[in-house]
N, CA, C and O atoms as a MOPAC input file, in Angstrom:
PM7 MOZYME 1SCF
protein

 N    -45.31000 1    19.28400 1    29.82900 1
 C    -45.10300 1    19.59700 1    28.41600 1
 C    -45.04400 1    18.31900 1    27.58600 1
 O    -45.63700 1    18.23400 1    26.51000 1
 N    -44.31400 1    17.32000 1    28.10700 1
 C    -44.17000 1    16.05500 1    27.37900 1
 C    -45.51500 1    15.35400 1    27.26400 1
 O    -45.82700 1    14.80700 1    26.20600 1
 N    -46.32000 1    15.35500 1    28.32000 1
 C    -47.60600 1    14.67900 1    28.32200 1
 C    -48.56600 1    15.33700 1    27.33500 1
 O    -49.30700 1    14.63800 1    26.64400 1
 N    -48.56800 1    16.64200 1    27.25800 1
 C    -49.43400 1    17.37100 1    26.35500 1
 C    -49.05200 1    17.10000 1    24.90000 1
 O    -49.93100 1    16.92400 1    24.05600 1
 N    -47.75800 1    17.06300 1    24.59600 1
 C    -47.30300 1    16.82400 1    23.23700 1
 C    -47.62700 1    15.39000 1    22.80600 1
 O    -47.97300 1    15.16000 1    21.64700 1
 N    -47.52000 1    14.43100 1    23.72200 1
 C    -47.82100 1    13.03900 1    23.41300 1
 C    -49.30200 1    12.87000 1    23.07500 1
 O    -49.64400 1    12.12000 1    22.16100 1
 N    -50.16600 1    13.54700 1    23.78900 1
 C    -51.60100 1    13.50200 1    23.51500 1
 C    -51.92900 1    14.11300 1    22.15800 1
 O    -52.77400 1    13.59200 1    21.43100 1
 N    -51.28200 1    15.18900 1    21.82200 1
 C    -51.50000 1    15.84800 1    20.52800 1
 C    -51.04800 1    14.94700 1    19.38000 1
 O    -51.74700 1    14.81300 1    18.37500 1
 N    -49.89500 1    14.34300 1    19.53300 1
 C    -49.38600 1    13.44700 1    18.48600 1
 C    -50.30200 1    12.24200 1    18.33200 1
 O    -50.58700 1    11.82600 1    17.20900 1
 N    -50.76500 1    11.67800 1    19.43100 1
 C    -51.67100 1    10.53200 1    19.37500 1
 C    -52.97900 1    10.91200 1    18.68200 1
 O    -53.51000 1    10.13000 1    17.89300 1
 N    -53.49200 1    12.08400 1    18.96400 1
 C    -54.72600 1    12.55000 1    18.33300 1
 C    -54.53100 1    12.74000 1    16.83400 1
 O    -55.39500 1    12.34800 1    16.04900 1
 N    -53.43600 1    13.32200 1    16.43100 1
 C    -53.14700 1    13.54100 1    15.00900 1
 C    -53.02400 1    12.19100 1    14.28800 1
 O    -53.56100 1    12.01800 1    13.19400 1
 N    -52.31900 1    11.24400 1    14.90300 1
 C    -52.17300 1     9.91800 1    14.29500 1
 C    -53.53900 1     9.25000 1    14.15700 1
 O    -53.83200 1     8.65000 1    13.12400 1
 N    -54.36700 1     9.34900 1    15.18000 1
 C    -55.70000 1     8.75800 1    15.13300 1
 C    -56.53400 1     9.36900 1    14.00700 1
 O    -57.21200 1     8.64800 1    13.27700 1
 N    -56.48700 1    10.68200 1    13.86600 1
 C    -57.26200 1    11.36500 1    12.81600 1
 C    -56.75900 1    10.96200 1    11.43200 1
 O    -57.55900 1    10.76200 1    10.51800 1
 N    -55.44500 1    10.84000 1    11.26800 1
 C    -54.88000 1    10.43700 1     9.97600 1
 C    -55.29600 1     9.01300 1     9.63000 1
 O    -55.65700 1     8.73500 1     8.48700 1
 N    -55.25000 1     8.10800 1    10.60800 1
 C    -55.66800 1     6.72300 1    10.37000 1
 C    -57.15400 1     6.67000 1    10.04100 1
 O    -57.55500 1     5.93800 1     9.13600 1
 N    -57.96800 1     7.41800 1    10.74600 1
 C    -59.40900 1     7.45200 1    10.49000 1
 C    -59.69800 1     7.99300 1     9.08600 1
 O    -60.54300 1     7.45000 1     8.37400 1
 N    -59.00800 1     9.04800 1     8.69100 1
 C    -59.18700 1     9.60100 1     7.34200 1
 C    -58.74100 1     8.58700 1     6.28400 1
 O    -59.37900 1     8.47100 1     5.23800 1
 N    -57.67500 1     7.86600 1     6.54000 1
 C    -57.22100 1     6.83200 1     5.61500 1
 C    -58.24400 1     5.72000 1     5.47200 1
 O    -58.47700 1     5.23200 1     4.36600 1
 N    -58.85800 1     5.31300 1     6.57800 1
 C    -59.89200 1     4.27700 1     6.51400 1
 C    -61.09500 1     4.75100 1     5.71200 1
 O    -61.61900 1     4.00600 1     4.88400 1
 N    -61.53700 1     5.97600 1     5.94800 1
 C    -62.67200 1     6.51400 1     5.19600 1
 C    -62.34600 1     6.59100 1     3.70500 1
 O    -63.19300 1     6.27900 1     2.86800 1
 N    -61.13400 1     7.00300 1     3.37300 1
 C    -60.72100 1     7.07000 1     1.96700 1
 C    -60.70200 1     5.68300 1     1.35000 1
 O    -61.15600 1     5.50100 1     0.22000 1
 N    -60.18500 1     4.70700 1     2.07600 1
 C    -60.15300 1     3.33100 1     1.57900 1
 C    -61.55800 1     2.81600 1     1.29300 1
 O    -61.79600 1     2.23100 1     0.23600 1
 N    -62.49300 1     3.02400 1     2.22100 1
 C    -63.86600 1     2.56100 1     2.02000 1
 C    -64.53400 1     3.29800 1     0.86200 1
 O    -65.28900 1     2.69600 1     0.09900 1
 N    -64.26400 1     4.58200 1     0.72600 1
 C    -64.83700 1     5.36400 1    -0.37100 1
 C    -64.36100 1     4.82700 1    -1.71600 1
 O    -65.15900 1     4.65400 1    -2.63700 1
 N    -63.06200 1     4.56500 1    -1.83100 1
 C    -62.50800 1     4.04500 1    -3.08000 1
 C    -63.05100 1     2.64600 1    -3.35200 1
 O    -63.39000 1     2.32400 1    -4.49000 1
 N    -63.13500 1     1.82000 1    -2.32300 1
 C    -63.65700 1     0.45600 1    -2.49000 1
 C    -65.11100 1     0.47700 1    -2.94600 1
 O    -65.49300 1    -0.28600 1    -3.83300 1
 N    -65.91400 1     1.33400 1    -2.35400 1
 C    -67.32500 1     1.41600 1    -2.74600 1
 C    -67.46900 1     1.92300 1    -4.17400 1
 O    -68.32700 1     1.43500 1    -4.90900 1
 N    -66.66500 1     2.87500 1    -4.58000 1
 C    -66.71600 1     3.36200 1    -5.96300 1
 C    -66.32900 1     2.26000 1    -6.94200 1
 O    -66.94800 1     2.11900 1    -7.99700 1
 N    -65.30500 1     1.47700 1    -6.59700 1
 C    -64.87800 1     0.37600 1    -7.45500 1
 C    -65.99700 1    -0.65700 1    -7.58800 1
 O    -66.27900 1    -1.13200 1    -8.68800 1
 N    -66.63000 1    -1.00100 1    -6.47300 1
 C    -67.73300 1    -1.96300 1    -6.50900 1
 C    -68.92600 1    -1.41800 1    -7.28100 1
 O    -69.60600 1    -2.16300 1    -7.98700 1
 N    -69.18100 1    -0.12500 1    -7.15000 1
 C    -70.29800 1     0.48400 1    -7.86500 1
 C    -70.07700 1     0.41100 1    -9.37200 1
 O    -71.01300 1     0.13200 1   -10.12100 1
 N    -68.85600 1     0.65800 1    -9.81900 1
 C    -68.55000 1     0.57500 1   -11.25000 1
 C    -68.72500 1    -0.84900 1   -11.75400 1
 O    -69.25300 1    -1.05700 1   -12.84600 1
 N    -68.28600 1    -1.83900 1   -10.96900 1
 C    -68.44700 1    -3.23900 1   -11.36600 1
 C    -69.92400 1    -3.61500 1   -11.43300 1
 O    -70.34400 1    -4.32700 1   -12.34500 1
 N    -70.70800 1    -3.14200 1   -10.47500 1
 C    -72.13500 1    -3.45500 1   -10.46800 1
 C    -72.85800 1    -2.80200 1   -11.64400 1
 O    -73.76300 1    -3.40100 1   -12.22500 1
 N    -72.46800 1    -1.59200 1   -11.99300 1
 C    -73.08000 1    -0.93000 1   -13.14900 1
 C    -72.77000 1    -1.69300 1   -14.42800 1
 O    -73.64700 1    -1.86200 1   -15.27600 1
 N    -71.53600 1    -2.15500 1   -14.57800 1
 C    -71.15900 1    -2.93700 1   -15.75100 1
 C    -71.92800 1    -4.25400 1   -15.77800 1
 O    -72.36900 1    -4.69500 1   -16.83900 1
 N    -72.08700 1    -4.87600 1   -14.62400 1
 C    -72.82400 1    -6.13200 1   -14.53500 1
 C    -74.29100 1    -5.93000 1   -14.88800 1
 O    -74.87500 1    -6.76200 1   -15.58300 1
 N    -74.89400 1    -4.84600 1   -14.42400 1
 C    -76.28900 1    -4.55800 1   -14.75900 1
 C    -76.46300 1    -4.34500 1   -16.25900 1
 O    -77.45900 1    -4.77800 1   -16.83700 1
 N    -75.50800 1    -3.68600 1   -16.88300 1
 C    -75.57300 1    -3.46500 1   -18.32400 1
 C    -75.51200 1    -4.79300 1   -19.07400 1
 O    -76.29000 1    -5.02200 1   -20.00000 1
 N    -74.59700 1    -5.66000 1   -18.67800 1
 C    -74.46800 1    -6.96600 1   -19.32800 1
 C    -75.72600 1    -7.79700 1   -19.11600 1
 O    -76.19000 1    -8.46300 1   -20.04100 1
 N    -76.27700 1    -7.76600 1   -17.91600 1
 C    -77.49200 1    -8.52500 1   -17.62800 1
 C    -78.65000 1    -8.02700 1   -18.47800 1
 O    -79.41900 1    -8.83300 1   -19.00200 1
 N    -78.78800 1    -6.72000 1   -18.62500 1
 C    -79.87100 1    -6.16300 1   -19.44400 1
 C    -79.70500 1    -6.56700 1   -20.91000 1
 O    -80.68400 1    -6.91500 1   -21.57100 1
 N    -78.47600 1    -6.52400 1   -21.42000 1
 C    -78.23500 1    -6.91400 1   -22.81700 1
 C    -78.51900 1    -8.40000 1   -23.02600 1
 O    -79.15500 1    -8.77700 1   -24.01000 1
 N    -78.05000 1    -9.24400 1   -22.10500 1
 C    -78.29100 1   -10.68500 1   -22.22000 1
 C    -79.77500 1   -11.00900 1   -22.10400 1
 O    -80.28000 1   -11.88800 1   -22.80400 1
 N    -80.45900 1   -10.31300 1   -21.23800 1
 C    -81.89400 1   -10.52800 1   -21.07600 1
 C    -82.64400 1   -10.18200 1   -22.35800 1
 O    -83.57200 1   -10.89200 1   -22.74500 1
 N    -82.25200 1    -9.10700 1   -23.01000 1
 C    -82.88800 1    -8.72500 1   -24.27200 1
 C    -82.62200 1    -9.76800 1   -25.35000 1
 O    -83.51500 1   -10.09700 1   -26.13100 1
 N    -81.39200 1   -10.29200 1   -25.39700 1
 C    -81.07400 1   -11.32500 1   -26.38700 1
 C    -81.89100 1   -12.58900 1   -26.13900 1
 O    -82.41300 1   -13.19100 1   -27.07700 1
 N    -81.99900 1   -12.98700 1   -24.88100 1
 C    -82.77100 1   -14.19300 1   -24.54400 1
 C    -84.24000 1   -13.99900 1   -24.88200 1
 O    -84.88800 1   -14.91300 1   -25.39100 1
 N    -84.76400 1   -12.82400 1   -24.60500 1
 C    -86.16100 1   -12.53700 1   -24.92900 1
 C    -86.39400 1   -12.63600 1   -26.43400 1
 O    -87.40200 1   -13.19100 1   -26.87100 1
 N    -85.47200 1   -12.10500 1   -27.22100 1
 C    -85.59500 1   -12.19200 1   -28.67600 1
 C    -85.56200 1   -13.64400 1   -29.15700 1
 O    -86.32000 1   -14.01600 1   -30.05200 1
 N    -84.70400 1   -14.45100 1   -28.57800 1
 C    -84.62000 1   -15.86200 1   -28.96900 1
 C    -85.90600 1   -16.59600 1   -28.60700 1
 O    -86.43800 1   -17.35700 1   -29.41500 1
 N    -86.40300 1   -16.37200 1   -27.40000 1
 C    -87.64100 1   -17.02300 1   -26.96600 1
 C    -88.80700 1   -16.58100 1   -27.84100 1
 O    -89.63800 1   -17.40500 1   -28.22400 1
 N    -88.87800 1   -15.30800 1   -28.15900 1
 C    -89.94700 1   -14.82600 1   -29.03100 1
 C    -89.85800 1   -15.45600 1   -30.41700 1
 O    -90.88500 1   -15.77200 1   -31.01700 1
 N    -88.63700 1   -15.64200 1   -30.93500 1
 C    -88.45800 1   -16.27700 1   -32.23100 1
 C    -88.98000 1   -17.71500 1   -32.19500 1
 O    -89.71300 1   -18.13500 1   -33.09100 1
 N    -88.60500 1   -18.46100 1   -31.16600 1
 C    -89.07900 1   -19.84500 1   -31.06000 1
 C    -90.59700 1   -19.89300 1   -30.88500 1
 O    -91.25500 1   -20.73500 1   -31.49600 1
 N    -91.15400 1   -19.02300 1   -30.07900 1
 C    -92.60400 1   -19.00200 1   -29.87400 1
 C    -93.32700 1   -18.66300 1   -31.17400 1
 O    -94.37400 1   -19.24000 1   -31.46700 1
 N    -92.78900 1   -17.74700 1   -31.94200 1
 C    -93.41200 1   -17.37300 1   -33.21200 1
 C    -93.38000 1   -18.54600 1   -34.18400 1
 O    -94.33700 1   -18.75900 1   -34.92800 1
 N    -92.29400 1   -19.30400 1   -34.18600 1
 C    -92.18900 1   -20.44400 1   -35.09800 1
 C    -93.02900 1   -21.62800 1   -34.63800 1
 O    -93.56200 1   -22.35700 1   -35.47400 1
 N    -93.15700 1   -21.83500 1   -33.36100 1
 C    -93.96500 1   -22.94200 1   -32.84800 1
 C    -95.44700 1   -22.65000 1   -33.07100 1
 O    -96.21300 1   -23.54700 1   -33.42100 1
 N    -95.83800 1   -21.43200 1   -32.87600 1
 C    -97.25100 1   -21.04800 1   -32.99300 1
 C    -97.63000 1   -20.61500 1   -34.40800 1
 O    -98.75800 1   -20.17900 1   -34.64000 1
 N    -96.71600 1   -20.72900 1   -35.33600 1
 C    -97.00100 1   -20.30300 1   -36.71100 1
 C    -98.02600 1   -21.25600 1   -37.33100 1
 O    -97.94800 1   -22.47300 1   -37.16400 1
 N    -98.97200 1   -20.67800 1   -38.03800 1
 C    -99.96200 1   -21.55400 1   -38.69300 1
 C    -99.30000 1   -22.34200 1   -39.81900 1
 O    -98.52900 1   -21.80400 1   -40.61300 1
 N    -99.61600 1   -23.59500 1   -39.86200 1
 C    -99.05000 1   -24.44000 1   -40.90400 1
 C   -100.13600 1   -24.69500 1   -41.96200 1
 O   -101.30600 1   -24.89300 1   -41.63300 1
 N    -99.73800 1   -24.68600 1   -43.19000 1
 C   -100.69100 1   -24.88400 1   -44.29300 1
 C   -100.34400 1   -26.18600 1   -45.00200 1
 O    -99.83600 1   -26.17900 1   -46.12300 1
 N   -100.61600 1   -27.28400 1   -44.34700 1
 C   -100.36600 1   -28.57800 1   -44.97000 1
 C   -101.69100 1   -29.18700 1   -45.38900 1
 O   -102.66700 1   -29.14100 1   -44.64200 1
 N   -101.72200 1   -29.74500 1   -46.55800 1
 C   -102.95200 1   -30.36200 1   -47.05900 1
 C   -102.74100 1   -31.81200 1   -47.36200 1
 O   -103.67100 1   -32.49400 1   -47.79400 1

């Protein structure tokens, strides 16, 4: 009886620890995913700003000059 109960308790503890690990990894991955989404948004916005600045400089450098 004692041996059977010890095996059951060990199995329950193992399952609880395994479920806790899976929950921890799930929460960690969700947190990282949110950070990556925010980073992608910032990168896209910064890239658009840089493109606008480069286009402005290119337009001014290549602008026809009317000097006589």
